[in-house]
N, CA, C and O atoms as a Tripos MOL2 file, in Angstrom:
@<TRIPOS>MOLECULE
protein
  300   299    75     0     0
PROTEIN
NO_CHARGES

@<TRIPOS>ATOM
      1 N           0.8580   -1.1780    0.0000 N.3       1 MET1
      2 CA          0.0000    0.0000    0.0000 C.3       1 MET1
      3 C           0.9020    1.2390    0.0000 C.2       1 MET1
      4 O           1.8140    1.3570    0.8180 O.2       1 MET1
      5 N           0.6350    2.1430   -0.9160 N.am      2 GLY2
      6 CA          1.4170    3.3670   -1.0020 C.3       2 GLY2
      7 C           1.0140    4.3810    0.0530 C.2       2 GLY2
      8 O           0.0100    4.2160    0.7450 O.2       2 GLY2
      9 N           1.8010    5.4170    0.1620 N.am      3 ILE3
     10 CA          1.5360    6.4710    1.1510 C.3       3 ILE3
     11 C           0.1770    7.1140    0.9050 C.2       3 ILE3
     12 O          -0.5760    7.3410    1.8520 O.2       3 ILE3
     13 N          -0.1480    7.4110   -0.3530 N.am      4 PHE4
     14 CA         -1.4170    8.0620   -0.6580 C.3       4 PHE4
     15 C          -2.5990    7.2130   -0.2070 C.2       4 PHE4
     16 O          -3.5420    7.7250    0.3980 O.2       4 PHE4
     17 N          -2.5480    5.9020   -0.5030 N.am      5 GLN5
     18 CA         -3.6440    5.0160   -0.1060 C.3       5 GLN5
     19 C          -3.7310    4.9020    1.4220 C.2       5 GLN5
     20 O          -4.8250    4.8660    1.9840 O.2       5 GLN5
     21 N          -2.5870    4.8470    2.0770 N.am      6 LYS6
     22 CA         -2.5690    4.7490    3.5410 C.3       6 LYS6
     23 C          -3.1740    6.0020    4.1670 C.2       6 LYS6
     24 O          -3.9810    5.9150    5.0920 O.2       6 LYS6
     25 N          -2.7750    7.1740    3.6530 N.am      7 ILE7
     26 CA         -3.3090    8.4390    4.1760 C.3       7 ILE7
     27 C          -4.8020    8.5280    3.9100 C.2       7 ILE7
     28 O          -5.5630    8.9420    4.7850 O.2       7 ILE7
     29 N          -5.2290    8.1470    2.7180 N.am      8 THR8
     30 CA         -6.6590    8.1630    2.3850 C.3       8 THR8
     31 C          -7.4330    7.2490    3.3300 C.2       8 THR8
     32 O          -8.5110    7.6080    3.8050 O.2       8 THR8
     33 N          -6.8860    6.0770    3.5970 N.am      9 SER9
     34 CA         -7.5260    5.1290    4.5130 C.3       9 SER9
     35 C          -7.6180    5.7020    5.9280 C.2       9 SER9
     36 O          -8.6520    5.5790    6.5840 O.2       9 SER9
     37 N          -6.5440    6.3240    6.3910 N.am     10 LEU10
     38 CA         -6.5400    6.9100    7.7340 C.3      10 LEU10
     39 C          -7.5390    8.0530    7.8520 C.2      10 LEU10
     40 O          -8.2420    8.1610    8.8570 O.2      10 LEU10
     41 N          -7.6090    8.9100    6.8280 N.am     11 PHE11
     42 CA         -8.5920    9.9970    6.8460 C.3      11 PHE11
     43 C         -10.0160    9.4530    6.8720 C.2      11 PHE11
     44 O         -10.8780   10.0190    7.5440 O.2      11 PHE11
     45 N         -10.2750    8.3680    6.1520 N.am     12 ALA12
     46 CA        -11.6080    7.7550    6.1590 C.3      12 ALA12
     47 C         -11.9440    7.2280    7.5540 C.2      12 ALA12
     48 O         -13.0600    7.4140    8.0380 O.2      12 ALA12
     49 N         -10.9720    6.5660    8.2020 N.am     13 LYS13
     50 CA        -11.1890    6.0690    9.5720 C.3      13 LYS13
     51 C         -11.4230    7.2180   10.5390 C.2      13 LYS13
     52 O         -12.2890    7.1390   11.4110 O.2      13 LYS13
     53 N         -10.6370    8.3010   10.3800 N.am     14 LYS14
     54 CA        -10.7960    9.4750   11.2420 C.3      14 LYS14
     55 C         -12.1910   10.0690   11.0800 C.2      14 LYS14
     56 O         -12.8260   10.4550   12.0620 O.2      14 LYS14
     57 N         -12.6600   10.1380    9.8510 N.am     15 GLN15
     58 CA        -14.0010   10.6810    9.5960 C.3      15 GLN15
     59 C         -15.0710    9.8130   10.2600 C.2      15 GLN15
     60 O         -16.0330   10.3380   10.8210 O.2      15 GLN15
     61 N         -14.9080    8.4760   10.2000 N.am     16 GLU16
     62 CA        -15.8500    7.5710   10.8680 C.3      16 GLU16
     63 C         -15.8420    7.7880   12.3720 C.2      16 GLU16
     64 O         -16.9000    7.8330   12.9980 O.2      16 GLU16
     65 N         -14.6580    7.9230   12.9560 N.am     17 ILE17
     66 CA        -14.5270    8.1370   14.4000 C.3      17 ILE17
     67 C         -15.1480    9.4720   14.7980 C.2      17 ILE17
     68 O         -15.8840    9.5410   15.7820 O.2      17 ILE17
     69 N         -14.8590   10.5330   14.0460 N.am     18 ASP18
     70 CA        -15.4400   11.8500   14.3370 C.3      18 ASP18
     71 C         -16.9660   11.8020   14.2820 C.2      18 ASP18
     72 O         -17.6440   12.4260   15.0990 O.2      18 ASP18
     73 N         -17.4990   11.0560   13.3140 N.am     19 LYS19
     74 CA        -18.9520   10.9250   13.1750 C.3      19 LYS19
     75 C         -19.5420   10.1950   14.3850 C.2      19 LYS19
     76 O         -20.5820   10.5960   14.9080 O.2      19 LYS19
     77 N         -18.8760    9.1220   14.8290 N.am     20 GLU20
     78 CA        -19.3520    8.3700   15.9850 C.3      20 GLU20
     79 C         -19.2910    9.2170   17.2610 C.2      20 GLU20
     80 O         -20.2030    9.1690   18.0860 O.2      20 GLU20
     81 N         -18.2190    9.9860   17.4170 N.am     21 ILE21
     82 CA        -18.1000   10.8810   18.5700 C.3      21 ILE21
     83 C         -19.2290   11.9020   18.5640 C.2      21 ILE21
     84 O         -19.8370   12.1610   19.6030 O.2      21 ILE21
     85 N         -19.5130   12.4790   17.4070 N.am     22 ALA22
     86 CA        -20.5900   13.4810   17.3000 C.3      22 ALA22
     87 C         -21.9400   12.8770   17.6880 C.2      22 ALA22
     88 O         -22.7370   13.5310   18.3610 O.2      22 ALA22
     89 N         -22.2010   11.6490   17.2760 N.am     23 ILE23
     90 CA        -23.4610   10.9840   17.6240 C.3      23 ILE23
     91 C         -23.5520   10.7670   19.1260 C.2      23 ILE23
     92 O         -24.5910   11.0240   19.7340 O.2      23 ILE23
     93 N         -22.4550   10.2900   19.7300 N.am     24 LEU24
     94 CA        -22.4470   10.0590   21.1770 C.3      24 LEU24
     95 C         -22.6030   11.3660   21.9470 C.2      24 LEU24
     96 O         -23.3390   11.4160   22.9320 O.2      24 LEU24
     97 N         -21.9240   12.4190   21.5140 N.am     25 GLN25
     98 CA        -22.0310   13.7100   22.1960 C.3      25 GLN25
     99 C         -23.4320   14.2920   22.0670 C.2      25 GLN25
    100 O         -23.9300   14.9230   22.9990 O.2      25 GLN25
    101 N         -24.0650   14.0850   20.9270 N.am     26 LYS26
    102 CA        -25.4220   14.6020   20.7290 C.3      26 LYS26
    103 C         -26.4230   13.8920   21.6420 C.2      26 LYS26
    104 O         -27.4020   14.4970   22.0790 O.2      26 LYS26
    105 N         -26.1820   12.6100   21.9290 N.am     27 SER27
    106 CA        -27.1040   11.8540   22.7730 C.3      27 SER27
    107 C         -26.8320   12.0470   24.2700 C.2      27 SER27
    108 O         -27.6480   11.6510   25.1020 O.2      27 SER27
    109 N         -25.6970   12.6490   24.6130 N.am     28 CYS28
    110 CA        -25.3320   12.8610   26.0110 C.3      28 CYS28
    111 C         -26.2280   13.9350   26.6470 C.2      28 CYS28
    112 O         -26.6080   14.9010   25.9860 O.2      28 CYS28
    113 N         -26.5570   13.7600   27.9150 N.am     29 LYS29
    114 CA        -27.3900   14.7290   28.6410 C.3      29 LYS29
    115 C         -26.5740   15.8920   29.2040 C.2      29 LYS29
    116 O         -27.1530   16.8890   29.6350 O.2      29 LYS29
    117 N         -25.2540   15.7900   29.2090 N.am     30 HIS30
    118 CA        -24.3500   16.8250   29.7350 C.3      30 HIS30
    119 C         -24.7450   17.2460   31.1490 C.2      30 HIS30
    120 O         -24.7960   18.4340   31.4670 O.2      30 HIS30
    121 N         -25.0220   16.2480   31.9910 N.am     31 SER31
    122 CA        -25.4980   16.5340   33.3450 C.3      31 SER31
    123 C         -24.3900   16.9910   34.2950 C.2      31 SER31
    124 O         -24.6690   17.6780   35.2770 O.2      31 SER31
    125 N         -23.1510   16.6240   34.0210 N.am     32 LYS32
    126 CA        -22.0350   17.0590   34.8670 C.3      32 LYS32
    127 C         -21.0210   17.7670   33.9850 C.2      32 LYS32
    128 O         -20.5750   17.2330   32.9690 O.2      32 LYS32
    129 N         -20.6650   18.9780   34.3930 N.am     33 LYS33
    130 CA        -19.7070   19.7440   33.5960 C.3      33 LYS33
    131 C         -18.6840   20.4090   34.5070 C.2      33 LYS33
    132 O         -18.9390   20.6470   35.6880 O.2      33 LYS33
    133 N         -17.5410   20.7000   33.9420 N.am     34 SER34
    134 CA        -16.4550   21.3410   34.6680 C.3      34 SER34
    135 C         -15.8250   22.3990   33.7840 C.2      34 SER34
    136 O         -15.9020   22.3300   32.5570 O.2      34 SER34
    137 N         -15.2050   23.3740   34.4190 N.am     35 ILE35
    138 CA        -14.4310   24.3550   33.6780 C.3      35 ILE35
    139 C         -13.0510   23.7580   33.4420 C.2      35 ILE35
    140 O         -12.3990   23.2870   34.3740 O.2      35 ILE35
    141 N         -12.6110   23.7830   32.1880 N.am     36 LYS36
    142 CA        -11.3160   23.2040   31.8340 C.3      36 LYS36
    143 C         -10.5890   24.1110   30.8480 C.2      36 LYS36
    144 O         -11.1950   24.9200   30.1450 O.2      36 LYS36
    145 N          -9.2860   23.9500   30.8220 N.am     37 ILE37
    146 CA         -8.4690   24.6080   29.8070 C.3      37 ILE37
    147 C          -8.2890   23.6090   28.6750 C.2      37 ILE37
    148 O          -7.7670   22.5130   28.8800 O.2      37 ILE37
    149 N          -8.7250   23.9930   27.4790 N.am     38 ILE38
    150 CA         -8.6370   23.1110   26.3170 C.3      38 ILE38
    151 C          -8.0130   23.8580   25.1510 C.2      38 ILE38
    152 O          -7.8380   25.0750   25.2090 O.2      38 ILE38
    153 N          -7.6810   23.1360   24.0970 N.am     39 ARG39
    154 CA         -7.2210   23.7870   22.8680 C.3      39 ARG39
    155 C          -8.4200   24.3480   22.1440 C.2      39 ARG39
    156 O          -9.4780   23.7200   22.1050 O.2      39 ARG39
    157 N          -8.2610   25.5410   21.5630 N.am     40 GLU40
    158 CA         -9.3750   26.1880   20.8720 C.3      40 GLU40
    159 C          -9.8500   25.3660   19.6780 C.2      40 GLU40
    160 O         -11.0540   25.2450   19.4510 O.2      40 GLU40
    161 N          -8.9290   24.8070   18.9230 N.am     41 HIS41
    162 CA         -9.2330   23.9580   17.7730 C.3      41 HIS41
    163 C          -8.3020   22.7550   17.8240 C.2      41 HIS41
    164 O          -7.2890   22.7760   18.5230 O.2      41 HIS41
    165 N          -8.6420   21.7220   17.0950 N.am     42 VAL42
    166 CA         -7.8280   20.5050   17.0860 C.3      42 VAL42
    167 C          -6.3940   20.8060   16.6800 C.2      42 VAL42
    168 O          -5.4600   20.2550   17.2630 O.2      42 VAL42
    169 N          -6.2080   21.6620   15.7000 N.am     43 ASP43
    170 CA         -4.8600   21.9600   15.2160 C.3      43 ASP43
    171 C          -4.2780   23.2280   15.8180 C.2      43 ASP43
    172 O          -3.3160   23.7860   15.2880 O.2      43 ASP43
    173 N          -4.8520   23.6830   16.9170 N.am     44 SER44
    174 CA         -4.4240   24.9280   17.5470 C.3      44 SER44
    175 C          -3.5950   24.6550   18.7980 C.2      44 SER44
    176 O          -3.7570   23.6310   19.4620 O.2      44 SER44
    177 N          -2.7160   25.5840   19.0970 N.am     45 THR45
    178 CA         -1.9780   25.5060   20.3560 C.3      45 THR45
    179 C          -2.4650   26.5670   21.3360 C.2      45 THR45
    180 O          -1.9220   26.6950   22.4330 O.2      45 THR45
    181 N          -3.4850   27.3260   20.9460 N.am     46 SER46
    182 CA         -4.0270   28.3810   21.8040 C.3      46 SER46
    183 C          -4.9770   27.7880   22.8380 C.2      46 SER46
    184 O          -5.9930   27.1960   22.4730 O.2      46 SER46
    185 N          -4.6630   27.9370   24.1220 N.am     47 PRO47
    186 CA         -5.5630   27.4230   25.1520 C.3      47 PRO47
    187 C          -6.7290   28.3810   25.4060 C.2      47 PRO47
    188 O          -6.5760   29.6000   25.3450 O.2      47 PRO47
    189 N          -7.8890   27.8030   25.6900 N.am     48 VAL48
    190 CA         -9.0780   28.5780   26.0490 C.3      48 VAL48
    191 C          -9.7210   27.9160   27.2630 C.2      48 VAL48
    192 O          -9.4870   26.7370   27.5300 O.2      48 VAL48
    193 N         -10.5200   28.6650   27.9860 N.am     49 ILE49
    194 CA        -11.2210   28.1450   29.1660 C.3      49 ILE49
    195 C         -12.6960   27.9960   28.7910 C.2      49 ILE49
    196 O         -13.3380   28.9560   28.3640 O.2      49 ILE49
    197 N         -13.2220   26.7860   28.9550 N.am     50 ARG50
    198 CA        -14.6000   26.4910   28.5720 C.3      50 ARG50
    199 C         -15.2470   25.5480   29.5790 C.2      50 ARG50
    200 O         -14.5620   24.8460   30.3220 O.2      50 ARG50
    201 N         -16.5930   25.5460   29.5900 N.am     51 TRP51
    202 CA        -17.3340   24.5180   30.3010 C.3      51 TRP51
    203 C         -17.3130   23.2820   29.4130 C.2      51 TRP51
    204 O         -17.6370   23.3640   28.2280 O.2      51 TRP51
    205 N         -16.9320   22.1270   29.9810 N.am     52 VAL52
    206 CA        -16.8190   20.8870   29.2190 C.3      52 VAL52
    207 C         -17.5850   19.7910   29.9490 C.2      52 VAL52
    208 O         -17.4860   19.6600   31.1700 O.2      52 VAL52
    209 N         -18.3430   19.0110   29.1980 N.am     53 CYS53
    210 CA        -19.0820   17.8890   29.7780 C.3      53 CYS53
    211 C         -18.0850   16.8440   30.2860 C.2      53 CYS53
    212 O         -17.1560   16.4600   29.5760 O.2      53 CYS53
    213 N         -18.2920   16.3910   31.5210 N.am     54 ASN54
    214 CA        -17.4040   15.3890   32.1120 C.3      54 ASN54
    215 C         -17.5820   14.0070   31.4860 C.2      54 ASN54
    216 O         -16.6710   13.1820   31.5510 O.2      54 ASN54
    217 N         -18.7290   13.7470   30.8900 N.am     55 GLU55
    218 CA        -19.0090   12.4310   30.3150 C.3      55 GLU55
    219 C         -18.4940   12.2960   28.8850 C.2      55 GLU55
    220 O         -17.8530   11.2990   28.5510 O.2      55 GLU55
    221 N         -18.7680   13.2940   28.0340 N.am     56 CYS56
    222 CA        -18.4800   13.1470   26.6020 C.3      56 CYS56
    223 C         -17.4160   14.1170   26.0890 C.2      56 CYS56
    224 O         -17.0600   14.0670   24.9120 O.2      56 CYS56
    225 N         -16.9110   14.9850   26.9390 N.am     57 SER57
    226 CA        -15.8570   15.9570   26.5970 C.3      57 SER57
    227 C         -16.2790   17.0070   25.5710 C.2      57 SER57
    228 O         -15.4280   17.6140   24.9210 O.2      57 SER57
    229 N         -17.5610   17.2210   25.4240 N.am     58 MET58
    230 CA        -18.0530   18.2460   24.5040 C.3      58 MET58
    231 C         -18.0320   19.6100   25.1900 C.2      58 MET58
    232 O         -18.3750   19.7160   26.3680 O.2      58 MET58
    233 N         -17.6340   20.6490   24.4630 N.am     59 VAL59
    234 CA        -17.7100   22.0070   24.9900 C.3      59 VAL59
    235 C         -19.1900   22.3740   25.0720 C.2      59 VAL59
    236 O         -19.9080   22.3130   24.0740 O.2      59 VAL59
    237 N         -19.6450   22.7580   26.2810 N.am     60 VAL60
    238 CA        -21.0630   23.0340   26.4770 C.3      60 VAL60
    239 C         -21.3400   24.4740   26.8880 C.2      60 VAL60
    240 O         -22.4950   24.8360   27.1150 O.2      60 VAL60
    241 N         -20.3060   25.3000   26.9880 N.am     61 GLY61
    242 CA        -20.5650   26.6820   27.3420 C.3      61 GLY61
    243 C         -19.3030   27.4790   27.5880 C.2      61 GLY61
    244 O         -18.1860   26.9630   27.5620 O.2      61 GLY61
    245 N         -19.5280   28.7530   27.8290 N.am     62 TYR62
    246 CA        -18.4630   29.7050   28.0920 C.3      62 TYR62
    247 C         -18.6280   30.2440   29.5110 C.2      62 TYR62
    248 O         -19.6780   30.7930   29.8440 O.2      62 TYR62
    249 N         -17.6040   30.0930   30.3470 N.am     63 PRO63
    250 CA        -17.7150   30.6150   31.7120 C.3      63 PRO63
    251 C         -17.6700   32.1410   31.7110 C.2      63 PRO63
    252 O         -17.0350   32.7590   30.8560 O.2      63 PRO63
    253 N         -18.3570   32.7350   32.6860 N.am     64 ASN64
    254 CA        -18.2850   34.1870   32.8030 C.3      64 ASN64
    255 C         -16.9930   34.5730   33.5340 C.2      64 ASN64
    256 O         -16.2520   33.7020   33.9900 O.2      64 ASN64
    257 N         -16.7330   35.8410   33.6400 N.am     65 ILE65
    258 CA        -15.4680   36.3190   34.2040 C.3      65 ILE65
    259 C         -15.2820   35.8640   35.6540 C.2      65 ILE65
    260 O         -14.1670   35.5320   36.0580 O.2      65 ILE65
    261 N         -16.3680   35.8460   36.4430 N.am     66 ASN66
    262 CA        -16.2680   35.3930   37.8320 C.3      66 ASN66
    263 C         -15.9220   33.9010   37.9090 C.2      66 ASN66
    264 O         -15.1220   33.4870   38.7480 O.2      66 ASN66
    265 N         -16.5260   33.1030   37.0340 N.am     67 GLU67
    266 CA        -16.2300   31.6670   37.0040 C.3      67 GLU67
    267 C         -14.7800   31.4250   36.5690 C.2      67 GLU67
    268 O         -14.1080   30.5440   37.1040 O.2      67 GLU67
    269 N         -14.3070   32.2030   35.6080 N.am     68 ILE68
    270 CA        -12.9150   32.0770   35.1570 C.3      68 ILE68
    271 C         -11.9560   32.4360   36.2780 C.2      68 ILE68
    272 O         -10.9850   31.7200   36.5230 O.2      68 ILE68
    273 N         -12.2250   33.5480   36.9630 N.am     69 ASN69
    274 CA        -11.3610   33.9510   38.0750 C.3      69 ASN69
    275 C         -11.3410   32.9110   39.1820 C.2      69 ASN69
    276 O         -10.2810   32.6230   39.7370 O.2      69 ASN69
    277 N         -12.4970   32.3430   39.5140 N.am     70 GLY70
    278 CA        -12.5730   31.2800   40.5230 C.3      70 GLY70
    279 C         -11.7850   30.0640   40.0940 C.2      70 GLY70
    280 O         -11.0710   29.4670   40.9000 O.2      70 GLY70
    281 N         -11.9060   29.6930   38.8380 N.am     71 PHE71
    282 CA        -11.1710   28.5470   38.3120 C.3      71 PHE71
    283 C          -9.6730   28.7820   38.3850 C.2      71 PHE71
    284 O          -8.9250   27.9170   38.8410 O.2      71 PHE71
    285 N          -9.2360   29.9470   37.9390 N.am     72 LEU72
    286 CA         -7.7970   30.2600   37.9320 C.3      72 LEU72
    287 C          -7.2210   30.3610   39.3340 C.2      72 LEU72
    288 O          -6.0570   30.0180   39.5460 O.2      72 LEU72
    289 N          -8.0220   30.8310   40.3100 N.am     73 ASN73
    290 CA         -7.5440   30.9280   41.6890 C.3      73 ASN73
    291 C          -7.4290   29.5580   42.3550 C.2      73 ASN73
    292 O          -6.6750   29.3980   43.3150 O.2      73 ASN73
    293 N          -8.1620   28.5790   41.8570 N.am     74 ASN74
    294 CA         -8.1050   27.2270   42.4210 C.3      74 ASN74
    295 C          -7.0700   26.3490   41.7400 C.2      74 ASN74
    296 O          -6.8160   25.2350   42.1970 O.2      74 ASN74
    297 N          -6.4840   26.8110   40.6880 N.am     75 GLU75
    298 CA         -5.4920   26.0190   39.9400 C.3      75 GLU75
    299 C          -4.2500   25.8170   40.7370 C.2      75 GLU75
    300 O          -3.3110   25.1750   40.2660 O.2      75 GLU75
@<TRIPOS>BOND
     1     1     2 1
     2     2     3 1
     3     3     4 2
     4     3     5 am
     5     5     6 1
     6     6     7 1
     7     7     8 2
     8     7     9 am
     9     9    10 1
    10    10    11 1
    11    11    12 2
    12    11    13 am
    13    13    14 1
    14    14    15 1
    15    15    16 2
    16    15    17 am
    17    17    18 1
    18    18    19 1
    19    19    20 2
    20    19    21 am
    21    21    22 1
    22    22    23 1
    23    23    24 2
    24    23    25 am
    25    25    26 1
    26    26    27 1
    27    27    28 2
    28    27    29 am
    29    29    30 1
    30    30    31 1
    31    31    32 2
    32    31    33 am
    33    33    34 1
    34    34    35 1
    35    35    36 2
    36    35    37 am
    37    37    38 1
    38    38    39 1
    39    39    40 2
    40    39    41 am
    41    41    42 1
    42    42    43 1
    43    43    44 2
    44    43    45 am
    45    45    46 1
    46    46    47 1
    47    47    48 2
    48    47    49 am
    49    49    50 1
    50    50    51 1
    51    51    52 2
    52    51    53 am
    53    53    54 1
    54    54    55 1
    55    55    56 2
    56    55    57 am
    57    57    58 1
    58    58    59 1
    59    59    60 2
    60    59    61 am
    61    61    62 1
    62    62    63 1
    63    63    64 2
    64    63    65 am
    65    65    66 1
    66    66    67 1
    67    67    68 2
    68    67    69 am
    69    69    70 1
    70    70    71 1
    71    71    72 2
    72    71    73 am
    73    73    74 1
    74    74    75 1
    75    75    76 2
    76    75    77 am
    77    77    78 1
    78    78    79 1
    79    79    80 2
    80    79    81 am
    81    81    82 1
    82    82    83 1
    83    83    84 2
    84    83    85 am
    85    85    86 1
    86    86    87 1
    87    87    88 2
    88    87    89 am
    89    89    90 1
    90    90    91 1
    91    91    92 2
    92    91    93 am
    93    93    94 1
    94    94    95 1
    95    95    96 2
    96    95    97 am
    97    97    98 1
    98    98    99 1
    99    99   100 2
   100    99   101 am
   101   101   102 1
   102   102   103 1
   103   103   104 2
   104   103   105 am
   105   105   106 1
   106   106   107 1
   107   107   108 2
   108   107   109 am
   109   109   110 1
   110   110   111 1
   111   111   112 2
   112   111   113 am
   113   113   114 1
   114   114   115 1
   115   115   116 2
   116   115   117 am
   117   117   118 1
   118   118   119 1
   119   119   120 2
   120   119   121 am
   121   121   122 1
   122   122   123 1
   123   123   124 2
   124   123   125 am
   125   125   126 1
   126   126   127 1
   127   127   128 2
   128   127   129 am
   129   129   130 1
   130   130   131 1
   131   131   132 2
   132   131   133 am
   133   133   134 1
   134   134   135 1
   135   135   136 2
   136   135   137 am
   137   137   138 1
   138   138   139 1
   139   139   140 2
   140   139   141 am
   141   141   142 1
   142   142   143 1
   143   143   144 2
   144   143   145 am
   145   145   146 1
   146   146   147 1
   147   147   148 2
   148   147   149 am
   149   149   150 1
   150   150   151 1
   151   151   152 2
   152   151   153 am
   153   153   154 1
   154   154   155 1
   155   155   156 2
   156   155   157 am
   157   157   158 1
   158   158   159 1
   159   159   160 2
   160   159   161 am
   161   161   162 1
   162   162   163 1
   163   163   164 2
   164   163   165 am
   165   165   166 1
   166   166   167 1
   167   167   168 2
   168   167   169 am
   169   169   170 1
   170   170   171 1
   171   171   172 2
   172   171   173 am
   173   173   174 1
   174   174   175 1
   175   175   176 2
   176   175   177 am
   177   177   178 1
   178   178   179 1
   179   179   180 2
   180   179   181 am
   181   181   182 1
   182   182   183 1
   183   183   184 2
   184   183   185 am
   185   185   186 1
   186   186   187 1
   187   187   188 2
   188   187   189 am
   189   189   190 1
   190   190   191 1
   191   191   192 2
   192   191   193 am
   193   193   194 1
   194   194   195 1
   195   195   196 2
   196   195   197 am
   197   197   198 1
   198   198   199 1
   199   199   200 2
   200   199   201 am
   201   201   202 1
   202   202   203 1
   203   203   204 2
   204   203   205 am
   205   205   206 1
   206   206   207 1
   207   207   208 2
   208   207   209 am
   209   209   210 1
   210   210   211 1
   211   211   212 2
   212   211   213 am
   213   213   214 1
   214   214   215 1
   215   215   216 2
   216   215   217 am
   217   217   218 1
   218   218   219 1
   219   219   220 2
   220   219   221 am
   221   221   222 1
   222   222   223 1
   223   223   224 2
   224   223   225 am
   225   225   226 1
   226   226   227 1
   227   227   228 2
   228   227   229 am
   229   229   230 1
   230   230   231 1
   231   231   232 2
   232   231   233 am
   233   233   234 1
   234   234   235 1
   235   235   236 2
   236   235   237 am
   237   237   238 1
   238   238   239 1
   239   239   240 2
   240   239   241 am
   241   241   242 1
   242   242   243 1
   243   243   244 2
   244   243   245 am
   245   245   246 1
   246   246   247 1
   247   247   248 2
   248   247   249 am
   249   249   250 1
   250   250   251 1
   251   251   252 2
   252   251   253 am
   253   253   254 1
   254   254   255 1
   255   255   256 2
   256   255   257 am
   257   257   258 1
   258   258   259 1
   259   259   260 2
   260   259   261 am
   261   261   262 1
   262   262   263 1
   263   263   264 2
   264   263   265 am
   265   265   266 1
   266   266   267 1
   267   267   268 2
   268   267   269 am
   269   269   270 1
   270   270   271 1
   271   271   272 2
   272   271   273 am
   273   273   274 1
   274   274   275 1
   275   275   276 2
   276   275   277 am
   277   277   278 1
   278   278   279 1
   279   279   280 2
   280   279   281 am
   281   281   282 1
   282   282   283 1
   283   283   284 2
   284   283   285 am
   285   285   286 1
   286   286   287 1
   287   287   288 2
   288   287   289 am
   289   289   290 1
   290   290   291 1
   291   291   292 2
   292   291   293 am
   293   293   294 1
   294   294   295 1
   295   295   296 2
   296   295   297 am
   297   297   298 1
   298   298   299 1
   299   299   300 2
@<TRIPOS>SUBSTRUCTURE
     1 MET1         2 RESIDUE 1 A MET
     2 GLY2         6 RESIDUE 1 A GLY
     3 ILE3        10 RESIDUE 1 A ILE
     4 PHE4        14 RESIDUE 1 A PHE
     5 GLN5        18 RESIDUE 1 A GLN
     6 LYS6        22 RESIDUE 1 A LYS
     7 ILE7        26 RESIDUE 1 A ILE
     8 THR8        30 RESIDUE 1 A THR
     9 SER9        34 RESIDUE 1 A SER
    10 LEU10       38 RESIDUE 1 A LEU
    11 PHE11       42 RESIDUE 1 A PHE
    12 ALA12       46 RESIDUE 1 A ALA
    13 LYS13       50 RESIDUE 1 A LYS
    14 LYS14       54 RESIDUE 1 A LYS
    15 GLN15       58 RESIDUE 1 A GLN
    16 GLU16       62 RESIDUE 1 A GLU
    17 ILE17       66 RESIDUE 1 A ILE
    18 ASP18       70 RESIDUE 1 A ASP
    19 LYS19       74 RESIDUE 1 A LYS
    20 GLU20       78 RESIDUE 1 A GLU
    21 ILE21       82 RESIDUE 1 A ILE
    22 ALA22       86 RESIDUE 1 A ALA
    23 ILE23       90 RESIDUE 1 A ILE
    24 LEU24       94 RESIDUE 1 A LEU
    25 GLN25       98 RESIDUE 1 A GLN
    26 LYS26      102 RESIDUE 1 A LYS
    27 SER27      106 RESIDUE 1 A SER
    28 CYS28      110 RESIDUE 1 A CYS
    29 LYS29      114 RESIDUE 1 A LYS
    30 HIS30      118 RESIDUE 1 A HIS
    31 SER31      122 RESIDUE 1 A SER
    32 LYS32      126 RESIDUE 1 A LYS
    33 LYS33      130 RESIDUE 1 A LYS
    34 SER34      134 RESIDUE 1 A SER
    35 ILE35      138 RESIDUE 1 A ILE
    36 LYS36      142 RESIDUE 1 A LYS
    37 ILE37      146 RESIDUE 1 A ILE
    38 ILE38      150 RESIDUE 1 A ILE
    39 ARG39      154 RESIDUE 1 A ARG
    40 GLU40      158 RESIDUE 1 A GLU
    41 HIS41      162 RESIDUE 1 A HIS
    42 VAL42      166 RESIDUE 1 A VAL
    43 ASP43      170 RESIDUE 1 A ASP
    44 SER44      174 RESIDUE 1 A SER
    45 THR45      178 RESIDUE 1 A THR
    46 SER46      182 RESIDUE 1 A SER
    47 PRO47      186 RESIDUE 1 A PRO
    48 VAL48      190 RESIDUE 1 A VAL
    49 ILE49      194 RESIDUE 1 A ILE
    50 ARG50      198 RESIDUE 1 A ARG
    51 TRP51      202 RESIDUE 1 A TRP
    52 VAL52      206 RESIDUE 1 A VAL
    53 CYS53      210 RESIDUE 1 A CYS
    54 ASN54      214 RESIDUE 1 A ASN
    55 GLU55      218 RESIDUE 1 A GLU
    56 CYS56      222 RESIDUE 1 A CYS
    57 SER57      226 RESIDUE 1 A SER
    58 MET58      230 RESIDUE 1 A MET
    59 VAL59      234 RESIDUE 1 A VAL
    60 VAL60      238 RESIDUE 1 A VAL
    61 GLY61      242 RESIDUE 1 A GLY
    62 TYR62      246 RESIDUE 1 A TYR
    63 PRO63      250 RESIDUE 1 A PRO
    64 ASN64      254 RESIDUE 1 A ASN
    65 ILE65      258 RESIDUE 1 A ILE
    66 ASN66      262 RESIDUE 1 A ASN
    67 GLU67      266 RESIDUE 1 A GLU
    68 ILE68      270 RESIDUE 1 A ILE
    69 ASN69      274 RESIDUE 1 A ASN
    70 GLY70      278 RESIDUE 1 A GLY
    71 PHE71      282 RESIDUE 1 A PHE
    72 LEU72      286 RESIDUE 1 A LEU
    73 ASN73      290 RESIDUE 1 A ASN
    74 ASN74      294 RESIDUE 1 A ASN
    75 GLU75      298 RESIDUE 1 A GLU
């Protein structure tokens, strides 16, 4: 198998995995969430502070300034 075919195969698998993750996250109730520092985008190195579901790791909101300050003071 050549490099092109291998890369094409890997991208297809990645797309399947991303689709399955999206389905699971959509069905999640997001009942428990925490403020976390995450990457803004998959290919980004810029950290951002967001509310993240503890079960499915989906970003579920943006903390306000008081929540951010509380989070940073507890770090």
